[in-house]
C-alpha positions as CSV (number, residue, x, y, z in Angstrom):
1,M,15.6,-41.6,-75.5
2,Q,18.5,-44.5,-74.4
3,L,19.1,-46.9,-72.2
4,G,22.5,-47.1,-70.7
5,K,24.3,-50.0,-71.1
6,Y,24.2,-51.4,-67.3
7,S,20.9,-50.9,-66.0
8,F,18.5,-52.3,-63.1
9,G,14.5,-52.5,-62.4
10,I,13.8,-52.1,-58.9
11,G,10.4,-52.4,-57.8
12,D,8.8,-50.2,-54.7
13,R,5.6,-51.4,-54.0
14,F,4.6,-48.8,-51.6
15,A,6.7,-46.1,-52.9
16,R,8.7,-45.1,-49.7
17,Q,11.9,-45.9,-50.8
18,G,12.9,-44.4,-54.2
19,E,16.0,-42.3,-52.4
20,A,17.3,-45.4,-50.2
21,Q,17.1,-47.6,-53.4
22,L,19.3,-44.5,-55.6
23,K,21.5,-44.3,-52.7
24,A,23.2,-48.2,-53.9
25,F,23.4,-46.4,-57.8
26,V,25.0,-43.3,-56.4
27,E,27.9,-45.8,-54.1
28,A,28.1,-47.9,-57.5
29,R,29.3,-44.5,-59.8
30,K,31.4,-43.7,-56.8
31,G,33.3,-46.9,-57.4
32,G,33.4,-46.1,-61.4
33,L,30.1,-47.8,-62.6
34,D,27.4,-46.1,-64.1
35,I,23.9,-48.1,-63.3
36,T,20.9,-46.9,-64.4
37,P,18.3,-47.3,-62.5
38,V,14.4,-48.1,-63.8
39,W,12.0,-48.2,-61.1
40,N,8.9,-50.6,-61.8
41,K,6.0,-51.5,-60.9
42,S,3.6,-53.9,-62.7
43,N,-0.4,-53.7,-63.0
44,R,-1.1,-56.8,-61.0
45,E,0.9,-54.9,-58.0
46,H,-0.9,-51.5,-58.2
47,M,-4.1,-53.2,-58.6
48,T,-3.2,-55.3,-55.2
49,I,-2.2,-52.2,-53.4
50,G,-4.6,-49.9,-54.2
51,S,-2.1,-47.4,-56.0
52,E,-1.5,-45.6,-59.3
53,P,1.3,-45.2,-61.4
54,H,1.5,-41.8,-60.9
55,E,3.1,-42.7,-57.1
56,T,5.6,-44.5,-58.9
57,R,6.8,-41.2,-60.9
58,H,6.2,-39.1,-57.8
59,E,8.8,-41.1,-55.7
60,A,11.4,-41.4,-58.5
61,D,11.3,-38.1,-59.7
62,N,11.5,-37.0,-55.6
63,A,14.6,-39.5,-55.0
64,V,16.3,-38.2,-57.9
65,K,16.0,-34.6,-56.6
66,R,16.6,-35.4,-53.2
67,L,20.0,-37.3,-54.3
68,D,21.0,-34.4,-57.1
69,W,21.0,-37.5,-59.6
70,S,22.6,-36.5,-62.8
71,G,22.5,-39.8,-64.6
72,A,19.8,-41.4,-66.8
73,W,16.8,-42.7,-64.9
74,F,13.1,-44.2,-66.1
75,V,9.9,-45.4,-64.9
76,D,8.7,-48.6,-66.3
77,A,5.1,-50.1,-66.6
78,D,6.2,-53.7,-65.9
79,H,4.1,-56.4,-67.8
80,I,1.8,-54.3,-69.5
81,S,-0.7,-55.2,-72.4
82,M,-3.4,-53.3,-74.1
83,D,-5.9,-54.5,-71.8
84,N,-3.6,-52.2,-69.0
85,V,-1.3,-49.7,-70.9
86,E,-3.2,-46.4,-70.5
87,R,-3.2,-46.3,-66.9
88,F,0.7,-45.8,-67.8
89,I,1.1,-43.5,-70.6
90,E,1.3,-40.3,-68.8
91,S,3.6,-41.6,-65.9
92,S,6.2,-44.0,-67.7
93,D,8.9,-43.9,-70.1
94,F,9.7,-47.0,-70.2
95,F,7.4,-49.7,-71.5
96,T,7.7,-53.8,-70.6
97,I,5.4,-55.2,-73.2
98,D,4.5,-58.7,-72.3
99,V,3.6,-61.2,-74.9
100,A,3.6,-64.3,-72.7
101,D,-0.1,-64.7,-73.3
102,Y,0.0,-64.5,-77.1
103,I,2.5,-67.0,-77.5
104,G,1.4,-69.7,-79.5
105,K,-2.0,-68.3,-81.2
106,K,-1.8,-68.2,-85.2
107,A,-1.3,-65.0,-86.8
108,S,-3.1,-65.4,-90.8
109,G,-1.7,-67.5,-93.3
110,R,-0.7,-63.9,-95.2
111,E,1.5,-62.9,-92.2
112,L,3.1,-66.5,-91.6
113,E,3.7,-66.7,-95.4
114,D,5.8,-63.3,-95.2
115,F,7.7,-64.0,-92.1
116,V,8.5,-67.4,-93.9
117,D,10.0,-65.4,-97.3
118,S,11.4,-62.8,-95.4
119,N,13.5,-65.6,-93.4
120,I,14.0,-68.0,-96.0
121,K,17.6,-67.0,-97.0
122,F,18.8,-68.4,-93.4
123,T,17.4,-72.0,-94.0
124,G,20.2,-74.7,-95.0
125,K,23.3,-74.5,-93.4
126,F,23.3,-71.5,-90.8
127,S,26.1,-70.5,-88.3
128,I,25.9,-67.8,-85.7
129,P,29.6,-66.5,-84.8
130,G,30.2,-67.5,-81.0
131,I,28.2,-70.5,-81.0
132,N,29.8,-73.7,-81.6
133,G,28.4,-75.5,-84.6
134,S,26.1,-74.7,-87.0
135,F,22.1,-74.8,-87.3
136,N,20.0,-76.1,-90.2
137,P,16.9,-74.0,-90.5
138,T,14.2,-75.4,-93.0
139,R,11.2,-73.8,-94.4
140,E,9.3,-76.2,-92.5
141,M,11.4,-75.0,-89.1
142,L,10.3,-71.4,-90.3
143,Y,6.5,-71.9,-90.1
144,L,6.7,-73.7,-86.7
145,I,8.7,-70.7,-85.2
146,G,6.4,-68.2,-86.8
147,G,3.4,-70.2,-85.9
148,K,4.6,-70.3,-82.5
149,F,6.0,-66.3,-81.9
150,L,4.4,-64.6,-84.9
151,F,1.0,-63.5,-83.2
152,A,2.6,-62.3,-80.3
153,I,4.8,-60.2,-81.9
154,K,2.2,-58.7,-83.6
155,E,0.2,-58.1,-80.6
156,A,3.7,-56.4,-79.0
157,A,3.8,-53.8,-82.2
158,K,0.1,-53.0,-81.6
159,I,0.8,-52.1,-78.2
160,Y,4.0,-50.4,-79.0
161,R,2.4,-48.4,-82.0
162,H,-0.2,-47.5,-79.4
163,I,2.3,-46.0,-76.8
164,E,4.4,-44.4,-79.8
165,S,1.3,-42.4,-81.0
166,R,0.2,-41.3,-77.3
167,K,4.2,-40.3,-76.4
168,G,5.3,-40.1,-79.9
169,T,8.6,-41.4,-81.4
170,N,11.9,-42.3,-79.3
171,K,10.3,-40.6,-76.3
172,F,10.5,-44.2,-74.2
173,I,12.1,-47.4,-74.1
174,T,10.5,-50.4,-75.4
175,E,11.0,-54.0,-74.1
176,I,9.5,-57.5,-75.6
177,S,8.8,-60.0,-72.5
178,M,8.1,-63.7,-72.9
179,D,9.8,-64.7,-70.2
180,E,6.5,-65.7,-68.0
181,V,5.9,-69.1,-70.6
182,S,7.0,-72.7,-69.5
183,D,9.7,-73.4,-71.9
184,S,12.4,-71.3,-72.9
185,Q,13.4,-70.0,-76.2
186,T,16.1,-72.1,-78.3
187,P,18.7,-69.5,-79.9
188,L,17.5,-70.2,-83.3
189,E,13.4,-69.2,-82.0
190,L,15.3,-65.6,-80.0
191,F,16.9,-64.9,-83.7
192,F,13.8,-65.6,-85.7
193,I,11.8,-63.4,-83.0
194,L,14.2,-60.6,-83.3
195,S,13.7,-60.7,-87.0
196,A,10.3,-60.5,-86.4
197,I,10.5,-57.5,-84.1
198,S,12.7,-55.9,-86.3
199,A,10.0,-56.3,-89.2
200,E,7.2,-54.6,-87.3
201,T,9.6,-51.8,-86.6
202,I,9.6,-52.2,-83.0
203,P,13.0,-50.4,-81.7
204,A,13.5,-52.8,-78.8
205,Q,16.1,-51.9,-76.5
206,T,15.9,-55.0,-74.2
207,I,14.6,-58.6,-74.9
208,A,13.5,-60.8,-71.8
209,P,14.0,-64.3,-73.1
210,K,12.7,-67.4,-70.7
211,F,16.0,-69.1,-69.5
212,S,15.9,-73.0,-68.3
213,G,15.3,-73.4,-64.5
214,R,12.9,-72.1,-61.6
215,F,12.9,-68.1,-61.1
216,N,11.0,-68.0,-58.2
217,K,10.2,-64.8,-56.3
218,G,12.4,-63.7,-53.5
219,V,14.8,-66.6,-53.7
220,D,18.1,-68.0,-55.9
221,Y,17.8,-69.5,-59.1
222,R,16.8,-73.3,-59.2
223,G,18.4,-75.4,-61.7
224,D,22.2,-75.9,-63.7
225,T,23.6,-72.9,-63.4
226,G,25.7,-74.1,-65.8
227,K,23.1,-74.5,-68.4
228,F,22.0,-71.2,-67.7
229,S,25.5,-69.8,-68.6
230,T,25.5,-71.5,-72.0
231,E,22.1,-70.5,-73.2
232,F,22.9,-66.7,-71.5
233,E,25.8,-66.7,-73.5
234,Q,24.4,-68.0,-77.0
235,D,21.9,-65.5,-76.7
236,L,24.5,-62.4,-76.3
237,M,25.6,-63.8,-79.6
238,V,22.2,-64.3,-81.0
239,V,21.1,-60.8,-80.1
240,D,24.7,-59.3,-81.8
241,L,24.0,-60.9,-84.7
242,A,20.7,-59.9,-84.8
243,I,21.1,-56.1,-84.5
244,K,23.8,-56.5,-87.7
245,E,20.9,-58.6,-89.6
246,F,18.0,-57.0,-89.1
247,G,18.9,-53.5,-88.6
248,L,17.8,-53.3,-84.6
249,P,19.0,-50.8,-82.2
250,E,22.9,-50.6,-81.1
251,N,22.3,-50.9,-77.6
252,L,19.7,-53.8,-77.9
253,K,20.7,-55.7,-74.8
254,L,19.4,-59.1,-72.9
255,S,17.2,-58.2,-70.1
256,V,17.3,-60.8,-67.1
257,H,13.8,-61.0,-65.2
258,S,14.9,-62.4,-62.3
259,G,12.2,-62.3,-60.0
260,S,14.9,-60.8,-56.9
261,D,17.9,-62.4,-56.1
262,K,19.1,-64.9,-58.5
263,F,22.8,-64.8,-56.9
264,S,24.2,-68.3,-58.2
265,I,23.8,-66.7,-61.9
266,Y,24.8,-63.5,-61.0
267,P,28.6,-64.6,-61.5
268,A,28.0,-65.6,-64.8
269,I,26.2,-62.7,-66.1
270,G,28.9,-60.5,-64.9
271,S,31.7,-62.5,-66.4
272,L,30.2,-62.9,-69.7
273,I,28.8,-59.7,-70.1
274,R,32.7,-58.4,-69.2
275,K,33.9,-61.1,-71.7
276,Y,31.9,-59.8,-74.6
277,D,31.5,-56.2,-73.6
278,K,27.7,-56.4,-73.6
279,G,25.1,-54.6,-71.7
280,I,22.5,-55.7,-69.3
281,H,19.1,-55.3,-67.7
282,I,18.5,-57.3,-64.3
283,K,14.9,-56.6,-63.1
284,T,13.8,-57.7,-59.5
285,A,10.7,-57.2,-58.2
286,G,9.6,-57.6,-54.7
287,T,13.3,-57.4,-52.7
288,T,12.5,-54.0,-51.8
289,W,9.3,-55.0,-49.9
290,L,11.3,-57.7,-48.3
291,E,13.8,-55.5,-46.8
292,E,11.3,-53.2,-45.3
293,V,10.0,-55.9,-43.7
294,T,13.4,-56.6,-42.7
295,G,13.8,-53.7,-41.0
296,L,10.7,-53.3,-39.3
297,A,11.6,-56.0,-37.5
298,L,15.2,-55.2,-36.7
299,A,13.5,-52.1,-35.1
300,G,11.4,-54.0,-32.5
301,G,8.5,-53.2,-30.7
302,A,5.4,-52.1,-32.2
303,A,7.5,-52.6,-35.5
304,L,8.5,-56.2,-35.1
305,N,4.6,-57.2,-33.9
306,L,3.5,-55.6,-37.1
307,A,6.1,-57.8,-39.2
308,A,4.8,-61.2,-37.1
309,A,1.1,-59.9,-37.6
310,I,2.0,-59.6,-41.4
311,Y,3.0,-63.3,-41.5
312,S,0.5,-64.8,-39.1
313,A,-2.1,-63.1,-41.8
314,A,-0.1,-64.4,-44.3
315,L,-0.1,-68.0,-43.2
316,E,-3.9,-68.0,-42.5
317,R,-4.5,-66.8,-46.4
318,F,-2.0,-68.7,-48.0
319,N,-4.1,-69.9,-50.9
320,E,-5.0,-66.7,-51.7
321,L,-2.2,-64.9,-51.7
322,C,-0.3,-67.9,-53.2
323,G,-2.4,-69.0,-56.2
324,P,-1.8,-65.6,-58.4
325,Y,2.0,-66.6,-58.0
326,A,1.6,-70.2,-58.1
327,T,4.3,-70.5,-61.2
328,V,6.7,-68.3,-59.4
329,I,6.8,-69.8,-55.9
330,D,7.7,-73.2,-54.1
331,I,6.4,-73.1,-50.7
332,D,6.8,-76.5,-48.8
333,K,3.8,-75.5,-46.1
334,G,5.6,-77.4,-43.4
335,E,9.0,-75.6,-43.4
336,L,6.9,-72.6,-42.6
337,P,7.1,-71.6,-38.6
338,S,3.9,-71.4,-36.4
339,S,2.7,-68.0,-35.9
340,G,3.1,-68.5,-32.1
341,E,6.8,-69.3,-32.8
342,V,7.2,-66.4,-34.7
343,S,5.3,-64.2,-32.5
344,G,8.5,-65.1,-29.7
345,W,11.3,-63.9,-31.9
346,D,13.1,-60.9,-31.3
347,G,13.9,-59.0,-34.3
348,D,17.5,-60.4,-35.2
349,R,15.7,-63.9,-35.8
350,F,13.0,-62.7,-37.4
351,A,15.2,-60.6,-39.7
352,A,17.6,-63.6,-40.0
353,A,14.9,-66.0,-41.0
354,L,13.9,-63.7,-43.7
355,R,17.0,-62.0,-45.0
356,H,18.8,-63.8,-48.2
357,E,21.8,-64.9,-46.6
358,P,21.7,-68.7,-47.7
359,N,24.4,-69.6,-45.6
360,H,22.7,-68.6,-42.7
361,P,21.5,-71.5,-40.2
362,D,18.0,-69.3,-39.6
363,Y,17.3,-68.7,-43.1
364,N,13.8,-70.0,-44.4
365,P,13.4,-69.7,-47.9
366,H,9.6,-70.4,-47.4
367,M,9.2,-68.1,-45.4
368,R,10.6,-65.7,-47.7
369,Q,8.4,-66.4,-50.5
370,L,5.5,-66.6,-48.3
371,I,6.2,-62.8,-46.9
372,H,7.3,-62.2,-50.9
373,V,3.6,-62.3,-52.0
374,A,2.0,-61.1,-48.6
375,Y,1.9,-57.1,-49.2
376,K,-1.5,-57.0,-49.7
377,I,-1.8,-57.6,-46.2
378,A,0.6,-54.8,-45.7
379,A,-1.5,-52.7,-47.8
380,E,-4.6,-53.6,-45.8
381,Y,-2.9,-51.9,-42.8
382,G,-3.3,-48.8,-44.7
383,H,-1.4,-45.9,-42.8
384,T,-0.7,-48.0,-40.0
385,Y,2.1,-49.8,-42.2
386,T,3.3,-46.5,-44.3
387,D,3.4,-44.6,-40.9
388,M,5.7,-47.4,-39.5
389,L,8.4,-47.0,-42.3
390,E,8.7,-43.4,-41.7
391,E,9.0,-43.9,-38.0
392,H,11.8,-46.3,-38.8
393,K,13.1,-45.1,-41.9
394,E,17.1,-44.9,-41.3
395,I,17.0,-48.7,-40.6
396,I,14.8,-49.8,-43.1
397,S,16.8,-47.3,-45.9
398,R,19.9,-48.9,-44.4
399,Q,18.7,-52.6,-45.3
400,V,17.4,-51.6,-48.8
401,T,20.8,-49.7,-49.8
402,E,23.2,-52.5,-48.5
403,N,20.4,-55.3,-50.4
404,I,21.0,-53.9,-54.1
405,Y,24.6,-52.6,-53.6
406,N,26.1,-55.9,-51.7
407,R,24.0,-58.4,-52.8
408,H,23.1,-57.4,-56.3
409,F,25.8,-55.2,-57.8
410,S,28.8,-56.5,-55.9
411,R,27.7,-59.7,-57.5
412,I,27.1,-58.7,-60.9
413,F,29.6,-56.0,-61.4
414,N,32.6,-57.3,-59.0
415,L,32.3,-54.2,-56.8
C-alpha cells in the first residue's frame, strides 16, 4: 500500500463535509495535479464529540463513491498510541503513531549500546549531501541522541507491530510523528531517528518532525519563516540520505502537521519540494469545522444565531475548552469581542472575523482560535447542529471546497 507523492490530511470533525472536501482534490486533478486525500481524526476529537472511527470511514467512503474518485485515498488514525489504537484498527488504513510522550525516556543499556554500535561508522567528519558544511558526531553524541529518542522509536515499533498483526503486512500506511514536543529536532537527530526506525523495520512512509516556531491551531505560522525554510530544506536532504543509507521506503517523505492554515510557510514548502522533486504530506486539523461555522453565519437567520450561540458559550467556557490545547493556541482574551457585540453582527461581519484572510480589517485570529477549540459545544447541540449543516449544505460546502483549494492547494502547489 503506497501513499502518493503529494498527500493532504483533511479533518472532518462532524463527518459531514467529505464530499465538499474531495471536490477540491477533483479540481486539483483537473488542473493536472494528483493529490491523495487522507481523512484524519484523532482519538481526542472522537472522545470530545462522542463519535466513532467508523463514522469517518463511512463519510470518506460515501464521498469517494458520490464523486466517482478513482485515485488513492486513506483514513488516518491520527496521533494514536497503544492505549487507543485498537478502536481504529478496523476503520483505518493510515496510522499516525505519536511518540512525543516517550521522547526522553530511557531505553535499556543493551539497546542503547546496540544503537551506538550500529551508527558508529557515522562518527567523525560526516556530510549530508545538500547541507553546507559537515557534522562531527561523536560516540558520546550518539549516546545522547539514543538516550533521548530510542525508547520512543521502540514504542513506535510495538504499536506498528500490533497494527501489523491485526491488518497484515503492507496493508496500511505508517507515519511516525514527533511534532508535539517543545524542541525541534536537528538534522543530525533526525538522521539517527530514521536509523532507529529502520533498525526496527518500521516501513514509515512519512515522518513528522518538530520544526521551530509556533504551529497554533487555525491560524498562521508564528516564527522566522526563513529559519523554517532552512530547517525544512535540511530535513529534505536528511530524508533523502536516510533512504539510501538505511533502506527505508523510497517514497518516505516529510509530513508537516500544520494545525491548519500555515499560509506564510506554504510558499517555502512548495518551492523546495519542486526544487528537489520531493513529495509532501500536509496535515490540517479543524479548518473544515471553522468553514462550517463560517457557512452557518453566511446563511443568516437561525443558522447565524446558532453560530453566535456557539461563540457565546465558548467565551463562558474559555478555560475548559482552551486547557487541552494550551500549547497550540495563543489567545488574548482582551481581543475577543463580547457576546453582545457578536450577537449584533450580520452574517458577513461574523464570517469576516472568522475567515482566515489575514489582510481583512475585520479578521480576528483570537476569535478564530477560540472557535477552533469550541467544537465540543457544537457537539452538545447534537441534531440541532447537524440538521443545520444539512439545511445549509450548499453554502457550507462552497466554503469548505474553496478553503482547501484556494487557500491551501493554490499556495502550496501554485495552482
